[in-house]
Each structure stands twice: as C-alpha cells, then as structure tokens.
C-alpha positions in Angstrom: 33.3 143.8 130.0 36.6 145.2 130.7 38.5 147.3 127.8 42.1 146.8 126.4 43.6 148.2 129.6 42.7 145.0 131.5 46.0 143.5 130.2 48.1 146.1 130.7 50.1 146.7 134.5 50.4 150.6 135.0 47.8 151.1 138.3 46.3 154.0 136.3 45.5 152.2 133.2 43.7 149.4 135.5 41.8 152.3 137.1 40.1 152.3 133.8 40.1 149.2 132.8 36.0 148.8 133.4 35.2 151.7 132.1 32.4 151.8 129.0 35.1 153.9 127.2 36.9 151.4 124.5 40.4 152.5 125.9 43.3 151.2 123.8 46.7 151.7 125.0 49.4 153.9 123.2 50.5 151.8 120.4 50.3 150.8 116.9 47.2 148.9 117.4 45.5 151.9 118.2 47.2 153.7 115.5 46.7 151.2 113.0 42.7 151.3 114.0 42.9 155.3 113.6 44.1 155.1 110.2 42.0 152.4 109.2 39.0 153.5 110.3 39.9 157.5 109.6 39.1 158.7 112.8 40.7 161.1 115.1 42.6 160.2 118.2 41.3 161.3 121.4 44.5 160.8 124.3 43.9 160.8 127.7 47.2 160.9 129.7 47.5 160.9 133.4 49.1 159.0 136.4 47.4 156.9 139.0 47.3 159.7 142.3 46.1 162.7 139.8 43.1 163.9 141.9 41.5 165.9 138.7 42.2 162.5 137.0 40.1 160.8 139.1 37.3 163.7 138.6 37.1 163.8 135.4 37.0 159.8 135.2 33.6 159.3 137.7 32.3 162.5 135.3 32.5 161.3 132.2 34.9 158.2 131.6 32.4 156.3 133.9 29.0 157.8 132.3 27.9 155.8 129.4 26.2 158.2 127.5 29.8 160.0 127.0 31.5 157.0 126.7 28.9 156.2 123.5 30.1 159.7 121.9 33.5 158.7 122.4 33.5 155.0 120.8 31.7 155.9 118.0 33.8 159.0 116.9 37.0 158.6 118.2 39.8 156.0 118.6 40.2 156.5 122.9 44.0 156.1 124.3 45.0 155.8 127.9 48.7 156.9 128.6 50.2 156.8 132.2 52.9 159.7 131.8 55.1 157.7 134.2 55.4 154.8 132.1 55.6 157.1 128.9 57.3 160.4 130.1 57.9 161.0 126.6 54.7 161.1 125.1 53.2 162.9 128.0 56.1 165.8 127.1 55.1 166.1 123.3 51.5 167.0 123.9 51.8 168.4 127.2 54.0 171.0 125.7 51.5 171.5 122.7 48.6 172.1 125.0 51.1 174.3 127.4 52.1 176.5 124.0 48.1 176.3 122.6 45.8 177.1 126.1 49.1 179.0 128.0 49.0 176.2 131.3 49.2 172.7 131.3 48.6 169.5 133.7 46.9 166.4 134.4 44.6 164.8 132.9 45.8 166.0 129.6 43.3 165.2 127.1 44.5 166.2 123.4 42.7 165.5 120.2 45.5 164.1 117.4 44.6 162.9 113.8 45.7 159.3 112.8 49.4 160.1 112.5 49.6 161.6 116.2 49.6 165.3 115.3 47.2 167.2 117.6 45.3 169.8 116.4 43.2 170.5 120.0 43.8 170.1 123.3 43.6 170.9 127.0 43.5 169.4 130.2 40.5 168.9 132.6 36.7 169.2 131.2 33.3 169.1 133.3 30.9 166.8 131.7 28.4 170.2 131.3 28.7 174.2 130.7 30.3 175.5 133.7 31.8 179.2 134.3 31.7 179.7 130.6 33.8 176.2 129.5 32.1 174.0 127.3 31.1 170.4 128.6 32.9 167.3 127.9 30.0 166.1 125.6 29.5 169.0 123.9 33.2 169.6 123.0 33.1 165.7 121.5 30.4 166.7 119.6 32.1 169.3 117.9 35.0 168.1 117.4 33.2 165.0 115.7 31.3 167.5 113.4 34.9 169.4 112.7 36.4 166.2 111.7 33.6 164.9 109.6 33.2 168.4 107.6 36.2 169.9 107.9 38.8 167.6 108.3 41.6 169.3 105.7 41.2 172.3 108.3 42.1 170.2 111.1 44.9 168.1 109.7 46.1 171.4 108.3 45.9 172.4 111.9 48.3 169.5 113.3 50.7 169.6 110.3 51.2 173.6 111.4 51.1 172.8 115.1 54.2 170.0 114.7 56.0 172.4 112.6 55.7 175.1 115.2 57.0 173.3 117.9 59.5 172.0 115.9 60.8 175.4 114.7 60.3 176.5 118.5 61.7 173.5 120.1 64.1 172.2 117.8 65.3 173.5 115.0 65.7 177.0 116.9 69.4 177.8 116.2 71.7 178.5 119.5 72.2 182.1 120.4 75.8 182.8 119.4 77.9 183.2 123.1 78.0 186.9 123.5 80.5 186.3 126.9 82.3 183.4 127.8 80.5 181.3 130.4 82.1 182.6 133.7 81.1 186.2 132.5 77.0 184.5 131.4 76.8 182.0 134.3 78.2 184.5 136.9 75.3 187.0 135.3 72.7 184.2 135.4 73.7 183.2 139.5 73.0 186.9 140.5 69.9 187.5 138.2 68.4 183.9 139.7 69.4 184.9 143.2 67.9 187.8 143.3 64.4 186.5 141.9 64.4 184.2 144.3 65.3 186.9 147.3 62.2 189.3 145.3 59.7 186.6 145.3 59.9 184.9 148.8 56.9 185.0 151.0 58.4 186.3 154.5 55.6 185.0 156.3 54.9 181.4 154.7 58.1 180.9 153.2 58.5 179.5 149.5 58.5 181.6 146.3 55.4 183.3 144.7 51.7 183.0 146.2 49.4 180.0 145.7 49.5 177.6 144.5 53.0 176.6 146.3 55.0 173.6 145.3 58.0 172.5 147.1 60.5 172.7 143.9 63.0 171.3 145.5 66.0 172.3 142.8 65.4 176.5 144.2 66.3 175.3 147.4 69.3 173.2 145.8 70.3 176.6 144.0 70.1 178.6 147.4 72.6 176.1 149.1 75.1 176.2 146.3 74.8 180.1 146.5 76.0 179.8 150.2 78.4 177.4 149.7 80.0 179.5 146.9 79.6 182.5 149.0 80.4 180.3 152.4 77.4 179.9 154.6 79.0 183.1 156.9 78.9 185.8 154.2 75.8 188.5 153.7 74.9 186.3 149.9 75.2 182.9 151.5 73.9 183.7 154.7 70.7 185.3 153.0 70.7 182.2 150.9 70.4 179.8 154.1 67.4 181.5 155.5 65.6 181.5 152.5 65.9 177.9 151.9 66.0 176.9 155.9 62.4 179.2 156.2 61.0 177.5 153.8 61.7 173.7 154.7 60.6 175.1 158.4 57.1 176.4 157.5 56.9 173.2 154.7 57.3 170.9 157.7 54.7 172.9 160.3 52.1 173.1 157.6 49.3 170.7 156.4 51.3 170.0 153.4 53.7 167.9 155.8 52.4 164.4 157.0 52.3 164.9 160.8 51.4 161.7 162.1 53.1 159.7 158.8 55.9 161.9 157.4 56.8 162.8 154.1 55.2 165.4 152.2 52.2 166.1 150.4 52.2 167.4 146.0 51.5 171.0 146.7 49.7 173.4 148.7 46.9 175.1 147.1 47.6 177.6 149.7 50.0 180.4 150.2 50.3 178.9 153.7 51.3 175.3 153.1 48.0 174.6 154.8 45.6 173.1 152.6 47.8 170.3 150.3 46.5 168.1 147.3 47.4 165.0 149.6 49.3 163.2 146.7 52.4 161.6 147.9 55.1 161.3 145.3 58.5 159.3 145.5 60.2 162.3 143.9 59.1 164.8 145.9 60.2 162.6 149.3 64.0 162.3 148.2 64.2 166.0 146.7 62.9 167.5 149.8 65.3 165.0 151.6 68.5 166.3 150.2 67.1 170.0 151.0 66.7 168.7 154.6 69.9 167.4 154.7 72.0 170.6 153.3 70.2 172.6 155.5 71.6 170.4 158.3 75.1 171.2 157.3 74.7 174.3 156.6 73.3 175.7 159.9 74.4 172.7 162.0 70.0 172.6 163.6 69.2 169.0 164.1 65.9 170.3 163.2 66.8 169.7 159.6 68.2 166.3 160.5 64.8 165.7 162.1 63.1 166.4 159.0 65.3 164.4 156.7 65.0 161.2 158.8 60.9 162.0 158.9 60.9 161.5 154.8 62.7 158.2 155.2 61.3 156.7 157.8 57.8 157.0 155.6 59.5 156.0 152.3 61.1 153.3 153.9 58.1 152.1 155.9 55.1 152.7 153.4 56.6 153.3 149.8 59.2 150.2 149.9 58.4 147.1 148.0 59.5 143.8 149.3 62.3 143.7 147.4 64.0 147.0 148.7 63.3 149.3 145.5 60.6 152.3 146.1 57.1 152.5 144.9 56.2 155.8 142.9 53.3 157.2 145.0 49.8 157.5 147.2 46.7 158.6 146.2 45.4 161.5 147.6 41.6 160.2 147.5 40.4 157.3 149.7 36.9 156.0 150.8 36.3 157.9 154.6 37.1 155.8 157.7 34.6 152.9 158.6 33.4 152.5 155.0 35.3 151.0 152.3 34.7 152.4 148.4 31.9 150.7 146.5 30.4 149.3 149.9 27.9 151.1 150.6 27.7 151.9 154.1 28.9 155.9 153.3 26.3 158.3 153.4 25.5 160.6 150.8 27.2 163.4 152.5 30.8 161.7 152.3 29.9 160.2 148.5 32.1 162.7 146.7 32.2 164.0 142.9 34.7 161.3 142.2 33.3 158.1 142.6 32.1 157.7 146.9 36.4 158.9 147.2 37.1 161.8 149.6 40.5 163.6 149.0 42.4 163.5 152.2 40.1 161.2 153.7 42.6 159.3 154.9 44.8 162.3 156.8 42.0 164.2 158.2 40.4 164.3 162.0 37.5 165.7 163.2 38.1 166.8 167.2 35.7 164.0 168.4 37.9 161.8 166.8 40.9 162.9 168.3 39.3 163.1 172.1 38.7 159.5 171.6 41.8 158.4 170.4 43.5 160.7 172.9 41.6 160.9 175.7 42.9 157.4 177.4 46.6 158.8 177.6 48.3 160.8 179.6 46.5 163.9 181.2 47.1 167.0 179.2 47.7 164.7 175.4 45.1 165.6 174.2 44.4 169.4 174.8 48.6 169.7 173.3 47.5 168.1 170.1 44.5 169.9 169.6 46.0 173.4 170.5 49.4 172.8 168.6 47.6 171.9 165.7 44.9 174.4 165.8 42.1 171.6 165.9 38.5 173.2 165.5 35.5 171.5 166.7 33.7 172.3 163.1 37.0 172.0 161.0 40.0 174.2 160.5 39.4 174.7 156.7 38.4 177.5 155.0 35.2 176.5 152.9 36.9 178.9 150.0 39.5 176.0 150.0 37.0 173.1 149.6 34.9 173.3 146.5 34.0 169.8 146.9 32.9 169.8 150.8 35.3 167.1 151.7 36.7 168.7 154.6 33.4 169.8 156.6 33.7 168.9 159.9 37.5 167.7 159.1 40.6 169.1 160.4 44.3 169.0 158.8 46.8 168.7 161.3 49.2 171.9 160.9 51.4 173.4 163.1 50.0 176.8 164.3 52.8 177.7 166.7 56.3 176.4 168.0 55.8 173.5 170.5 57.7 175.9 173.0 54.7 178.4 173.1 51.7 175.6 172.9 53.5 173.8 176.0 53.9 177.8 177.5 50.2 178.2 177.1 49.5 175.1 178.5 51.4 175.4 181.5 54.1 172.2 180.2 57.4 171.7 180.4 59.2 171.7 176.4 61.1 168.3 177.1 57.5 166.9 178.4 55.2 168.7 175.9 57.6 166.9 173.4 57.6 163.4 174.8 53.5 163.9 175.0 53.3 164.7 171.3 55.6 162.0 170.0 53.4 159.1 171.7 50.1 161.0 170.6 51.3 160.7 166.8 52.6 157.9 167.2 49.1 156.7 168.9 47.7 158.5 165.9 49.5 156.4 163.0 48.6 153.2 164.6 44.6 154.0 164.5 45.2 155.6 161.3 46.5 152.4 159.6 43.1 151.1 160.4 41.6 153.4 157.8 41.0 152.4 154.0 44.7 153.9 152.7 44.9 155.6 149.5 45.7 153.4 146.4 49.6 152.7 145.8 51.1 153.4 142.6 53.4 150.3 143.4 55.5 150.7 139.9 58.8 150.6 140.7 60.4 153.6 138.0 63.9 153.9 137.6 64.1 157.4 137.4 62.7 157.9 140.8 64.5 155.1 142.8 67.6 156.9 141.4 66.4 159.9 143.5 65.6 157.8 146.4 69.6 156.2 146.0 71.0 159.6 146.4 68.6 160.8 149.1 69.8 157.8 150.8 72.9 157.5 150.6 73.6 161.3 151.6 71.8 160.6 154.4 74.0 157.9 155.6 76.6 160.4 155.0 75.4 163.6 156.5 73.6 161.8 159.5 76.1 159.1 159.9 73.2 155.9 160.1 74.2 153.1 158.2 70.6 151.9 158.0 70.5 154.5 154.8 72.8 153.2 153.6 72.0 150.1 153.2 68.7 150.6 152.0 70.0 152.3 149.3 72.4 149.5 148.5 69.1 147.1 148.1 67.3 149.9 146.0 70.3 149.8 143.7 70.9 146.1 143.1 67.2 146.0 143.0 67.3 148.3 140.2 70.7 146.2 138.7 69.4 142.8 138.7 65.5 143.6 137.1 65.8 146.7 134.9 69.1 147.0 132.5 69.6 144.3 129.6 71.7 141.5 130.2 74.7 143.9 129.8 74.2 146.4 132.1 74.3 149.4 129.4 70.7 149.8 128.5 68.0 150.3 131.0 64.1 149.3 130.9 61.4 152.0 132.5 59.7 150.5 135.0 59.1 147.4 136.7 55.6 145.5 138.2 55.1 142.1 138.2 57.8 142.0 135.4 60.0 144.3 133.9 57.8 146.9 131.5 58.1 147.4 128.0 59.5 150.7 127.6 62.8 151.4 127.4 64.5 154.4 129.5 64.5 157.3 129.3 67.0 160.2 129.4 65.7 161.0 132.9 66.3 157.3 133.9 69.5 157.6 133.1 70.7 161.0 134.8 68.8 160.1 138.1 70.2 156.9 138.4 73.8 157.8 137.0 73.2 160.1 140.2 72.3 158.0 142.3 75.1 155.7 141.5 78.0 158.5 142.1 76.3 159.5 145.6 76.1 155.8 146.3 79.9 155.1 145.7 80.9 158.2 147.3 78.8 156.6 150.7 79.7 153.0 150.2 83.1 153.6 148.2 82.1 150.1 146.3 83.6 150.9 143.0 80.9 148.1 140.9 78.4 151.2 141.2 81.0 153.4 139.8 81.6 151.3 137.2 78.1 151.2 136.4 77.4 154.7 136.1 80.3 154.8 133.6 78.7 152.5 131.5 75.5 153.8 131.7 77.0 157.3 130.9 78.1 156.2 127.5 74.4 154.5 126.7 72.7 157.6 127.2 75.3 159.7 125.2 75.0 157.3 122.6 71.0 157.4 122.8 70.0 160.9 124.2 72.8 163.1 123.0 71.9 165.4 120.7 75.0 166.0 117.9 73.9 169.3 116.5 73.3 171.7 119.1 74.1 169.5 122.3 72.1 168.7 125.4 69.8 165.3 125.7 66.6 164.8 124.0 64.4 163.4 126.4 63.6 160.3 124.4 65.7 158.2 121.9 66.0 158.4 118.1 63.7 155.9 116.0 60.3 155.7 117.8 57.8 156.2 114.7 55.0 156.9 117.6 57.1 160.0 118.9 56.7 162.9 116.4 58.9 165.3 117.8 61.6 165.1 120.0 62.1 167.6 122.7 65.0 168.2 125.6 63.6 169.4 128.9 64.8 173.2 129.9 62.6 173.9 132.8 63.9 172.3 136.3 60.8 171.2 137.2 58.9 169.2 140.2 62.2 167.1 138.6 65.3 168.5 137.3 65.6 168.4 133.7 67.7 165.3 132.3 69.7 167.6 130.7 70.6 169.5 134.3 71.8 166.6 135.8 73.6 165.3 133.3 75.8 168.0 133.1 76.7 167.4 136.6 77.2 164.0 136.1 79.5 164.6 133.5 81.9 167.0 135.4 81.9 164.4 138.9 82.9 161.6 136.3 85.3 163.9 134.8 86.9 164.7 138.2 86.5 161.1 139.4 87.9 159.3 135.8 90.3 162.0 134.5 88.3 162.3 131.2 88.4 165.3 129.8 85.5 164.6 127.1 83.0 164.2 129.7 84.0 167.8 131.0 83.8 168.7 127.3 80.4 167.4 126.7 79.0 168.7 130.6 80.2 172.3 128.7 78.4 171.6 125.1 75.5 170.7 127.4 75.1 174.0 129.6 76.1 176.1 126.4 73.2 174.3 124.5 70.6 176.1 127.3 72.1 179.4 127.3 68.9 180.7 125.3 67.2 179.5 128.7 68.8 180.0 131.7 70.5 183.3 130.2 67.4 185.1 130.2 65.6 183.3 132.7 67.7 181.8 135.4 65.3 180.8 137.8 63.5 178.5 135.0 66.7 176.0 135.2 68.1 176.6 139.0 69.6 172.6 138.6 71.3 174.3 135.4 72.7 176.7 137.1 74.0 174.4 139.7 75.6 172.7 136.8 77.8 176.2 135.8 78.5 176.5 139.4 80.4 173.0 138.9 82.2 173.4 135.6 83.3 177.0 137.1 85.0 175.4 140.5 88.1 174.5 140.5 88.2 170.6 140.4 88.7 169.5 144.2 89.2 165.9 144.7 89.5 163.9 148.0 91.5 160.7 147.8 91.4 158.1 151.0 93.3 155.3 151.4 92.4 152.6 153.8 89.6 150.2 155.4 86.6 152.1 154.7 85.3 149.8 157.4 87.7 151.3 160.1 86.6 153.9 162.3 89.3 155.7 161.8 88.6 155.9 157.7 84.8 156.4 158.7 85.9 159.9 161.0 87.7 161.0 158.0 84.6 160.9 156.0 82.6 162.5 158.4 84.3 165.1 158.3 84.1 165.6 154.5 80.1 166.0 155.0 80.0 167.7 158.2 79.3 171.4 156.6 78.1 172.5 153.4 81.1 173.9 151.3 82.3 173.4 147.7 81.6 170.5 145.3 84.0 167.9 145.3 84.2 164.4 144.3 85.6 161.8 146.7 87.6 158.5 145.5 88.7 155.9 148.0 91.4 153.3 147.4 90.8 150.7 149.3 92.5 147.5 147.8 95.2 146.9 145.3 92.5 146.5 142.8 91.3 149.6 143.2 94.9 150.8 143.3 95.3 149.1 139.7 91.8 150.6 138.2 92.1 154.3 139.1 95.4 154.5 138.2 94.5 153.3 134.5 92.4 156.4 134.4 94.7 159.0 136.7 98.4 157.8 136.7 98.8 160.2 139.6 96.9 158.0 141.9 98.9 154.8 141.8 101.6 156.0 144.3 98.4 157.4 147.4 99.4 154.8 150.2 98.0 155.0 153.8 100.5 156.5 156.0 102.0 154.8 159.6 98.9 152.1 158.5 96.0 154.7 159.6 93.7 155.5 157.2 94.9 158.9 154.9 93.1 161.9 152.9 95.0 163.2 150.3 92.9 166.6 149.2 93.7 167.8 145.8 93.2 170.3 143.8 93.6 171.2 139.7 95.1 167.8 140.3 97.8 169.3 142.7 97.5 167.7 145.9 98.7 168.6 149.8 100.5 166.6 152.0 98.6 163.6 153.0 96.8 163.9 156.6 95.7 161.5 159.1 94.2 163.6 161.8 90.3 164.8 161.1 91.3 167.7 163.2 94.1 168.5 160.0 91.5 167.5 157.2 89.2 170.1 158.7 91.7 172.8 158.6 92.6 171.8 155.4 88.9 171.9 154.2 88.2 175.4 155.2 
C-alpha cells in the first residue's frame, strides 16, 4: 500500500511511495506527529538521480524488517534536496561538521523540534568495514531515545548553538586591507593553488574523484581576461582551463554518443564516471567551453559547447521549452525492462535490478554488430579510438558492484589523427566515419531502456541554462540558441512567479510546486535574464531582472552582516538560516548576486547596487581571504568590482546586419567584463535615460548601427565600423 509520498510531485519522493517505510513529506503534519508521539525524526534527504540513494533505498527502505524498525521507533521524513535546498543545507552542514564529510543520501536524526543529534550519509544494511549496519544503528538510537533522551535533546541544542555561533553569529573580521589589496592577494593565492594542484597528465585539479567544478575554470578565464591571454599568467591560466576541458571531453565523463557530461569521475583520468547527468553541470560546462573558444580561437571548444547544448535541447527540454533537472545514473540492462523477470542473476545488482551506466556502456560484440554493416574500417576505427576490449575496459577496482564486467566505457585513447594514422586512414575520412558511427550508435542506444528522467523544472537550474544558451548565441553567432533561451525564460515567467512577477517559486512539475524560491533561484535567474537581455536587447528581461533583484534584497539580505541567506525569514521549519560560502557544483548565491548587482549598477546607473555588491563581497572576506580557492566565483565578483565600469551602448535596429556585426565584435575574444546596452527605439531611449541621463543624446550616425564605448561614464567617439570598434576594445 503506498505511503503518504504517493501524493507528492517530486520524482524522488515518488520513487519511495511504495516503500514499506511510513514516509511523510517535510511539513507540519510530520512534525506534529513527532511531537504528539514523542518520537525522534529520521530524516532522509536525496535526489532522484542519486546512485547511492538508490542503493540504500533497495537495501534498507524496501526491506520490510528494517521498515518495521523505522515505523515503530521514528517518524520518517523524506526530502528532495532539489525541492528544499534550504532543509538540505542545514542538516548537511551539521553532518559535515560532525563527520568531516557529506553527500547523499543524507541521513539525520532530529528531535521533534527539528534539532539534529546524530547523522551520516549512506549506511549499509549490515556491518561492513567496521561500520555499524543500519538496523543496528536504528536500534541503538531508539534505545538511546528511550533511556537517555535528555542527553540526545541536549546534543541537538548544542549542535544548533555551535552551528549558529560558527556560521551565523560570528562577527566579521575587521578589514585589515582595502579591498583592492586583499582582493589582489586572494586572486594571486587562488591562482597558485590551481597551478600547484593541476594534474598535467589528465587535467583537472587534485586527485580522484574529480568533479567538473565549473567555477574553477571561470576564475582561470577571469585571470586570463584581466592579465591578457598572451601574458605569462594569462596564457598559463588558459592552458590549465583549456587542457582540463579537453581531457574531460576525451574521457568517459563525456557521453561521446549522446553528448553532455556525467556528474563526476571516480578516477583521476575522467574515465569511470558516476553516470547521472545534471542540468546545472551542462549549463556551466557549456559556458566554460564558450570562454575557451573566446580565449583560444580554437573551434574544438565551440564543438564541445554545441555537443552539450544539442544534448540538452534534445533530451532535457520540456515540450513547453523549459529544462528538466537530470537523468539518472541507473537503468535496466539493455533487452530487459526493470522488474520484467528477463534479467539474469548476473544482471541483478545491489540496487533493485538496475545497473549503473547500463544505458551508456557497450560490449565489443554489440559494437561490432551495430557497426559491421557500415563503411569498411568503421568498426575498427571506433574500437581503437575508444579503447574497446573484448573483456571490457574497466578496472575491477573501479567496479565495486561488478556492473561493468565485459562492458566498455567509451573514452578517447588518443587524438583521432593518431588513431587514423595507425589504421592508414586520412584524418578527414576518419572524422567522417566516426561521426557516422556515433550517429548510428545513438540511434541504437535510443532503443534501450532509458534512465529515469527527473522532469522537475527548477527555477535556478533554468536560470543557469538560459545563461548558457544566451552566451552561445553571442559567441557562436547561432540564433537557434537564443530562441531556446527565450522559450525557457517565457515558461519561467509564465509559470513560476506570483502574479506581480516579483516573487518566484522553486519548481514546476504537473503544476507549480508549493515551495517559494530560494536565494539561488533569484540569483541564477537574474543572471540568466541579464545575459538574455544582452543577447536579445529585449528590455522586458532587464526590467524583470531589476524587479527580482529588489525582491531578493527584501527576502534574503542580511542587514546585520551583509550577504544573502539561502532561505527567507519566517519559516518555522528552518531551525537555522545559513549562507552558502562555498562555490561548489553550483556557485554560492551571494557570489552570483554580487556580480548581478555590479552589472545592474553599470546598466541602470544605480549606486545602491554597487554598494550592496561590495557589502556582499566583504561579508565573505573571512572565507575568500583565507581559503580563496573555496570561492572562485566570488573572486570573479571581486575582479568585477575592482575593474573600471565599462559599457558599450549600441544604437540601431537589432535585427539589421550592421547591428549584428557590431555585436559579434564584442564577443569575438575573451576580454575585461563590460555591460552592453542597446537603444533600439524611442521607448528604450526614454526608459534608459530616466536612469542614466547621459544616454539621451546617443544617436545612430548616418543611419547606421553605432557603438559608443564608455568607461567611468566617459565615452569615446561613436563608431559604425567593426574594425574601428575592434581597435577601441583593444
């Protein structure tokens, strides 16, 4: 019989609706039950495409005996971290402080007033490697609650007090140095960190596991833009970032057949990934590739960006134009649907008949069968290029569940030219054969059972993707990307704000979700709208961004210490309001907000935005000053704050060829940050001039599209010639 999760919309919660555990969603009903029955809460947080969440679900939550323990002694609550990142942040911070590590599934035990007294991540169903099994742990906590409840309640109080003291109440250290001095030192320290931790053989930073942390590369490209890409530091920064992107593109973390990137690699060579595919990764890596294209002029990076965007537009786009959240790592083996009874015993893994990466991996026999009918030499080229082996190419040490026995993960073993040379093929011919082969493999793979699609539409993630598409339209000069960005923005504007377009909601699936937006939803969407304005010069996006920034300030700003809380005030179910001070898989909301504020200040002549941006930066000085590589996106905001205010104002018809030629010049190369405005009508002129009167007299010269390049609100003579604009920009 389904539990209470059956009435939810979240794909993650629905995955657990048939568990024998009496799950409740996060909310007052569950809290009231815990208070009435005086039971501790077992809180389990995950997301629908989380591999180890599936493992623990199959091992423990689908087990009737373990479910009976949970149901007898605890009030069990399930949370989708993508729906409630505020809840996840509180208890993840606790678990990380308690254990020194974190991850999902997140497991936490709370008092009825929601204060944590014990926690961890994945727990096995029996004792392993000296770790207590989950049932034994549940029994021990239940005994502790019965016999020594006061101690556990006191631990919950102590935990919250400690977290509040460390993360909320601590006073900001007085600024010993002015921002230019401190910011410059932090920039230099962070650059040296990435330089020293760079893996020259495989790209990336540090050792396994390796994550495609896009903000690291954003920072390196900012270094190059500030110093100049031909300077010693700039060239080295581009080298580190571009080499990382190339190694990722060649590795198994890249889906060579279908495009896009998996979540992370368990090894240092980007070879064996955890196979889930997240929208936020696709958006941010695409921007990295576009900046690599600008920094190097190398068309390979444009191809990498298109590879990602094609995947997103094909497989992660809703019929209405918005973007879905993710695809799972796990799926049934080809030829057998989950639960069909057609799988052999060898196919049934530890997590319910699903195999991680099953949709993506190939046996040598499968590849020969698929490619054997194609042009001569195709199969041999593919097998050699991707290192395919008869017995599979995955080291058993990287395969703890035996899921890849006999299977091959496709990863480039050498440049295509080198492989072609060994096979006696002309490089151009080899490229033609490989592209045809990948198209055929994609068609065959499409017939396999697909991984679960998390078809939630999350505001924050859509903001990131709108940014990527808008920037792709500018850098690649391809209007279809802009059209896709506009469709997504129109969906978000239609479905996810309140009636005044001032307040956002978090997500949409079969209707708008109940949770209101969090700081990241505002920050990422505002960024996306600013990028969309600069790609389309449609003023409605800039106007909406300005309105949303005012709401973000009202809901999340910390009046006492500056910066933005993750959640709004007034939610009794949040025992601690926290601020994100780490630019991880996604940048911290305050890091993005600082950049948004600086852009809005330059676009709309609003000094208060500039002031608030600097206050936001200063609020996190203790973090970026001591561990700058923890906040590379905030360092980008610092660079923007310290650079001169630069604007380019275009006057003319944005659809005209001469106007578009000037726009293209602005995005040819990686350079210092600038904002781009356009006066495309008298309405634009009136609206902008009310905010920045000095724009009123800017007119087209001789009826041609015209560019005014300004710095510190002093403008050079207008130009209409692309070459002249290029010279001014340097």
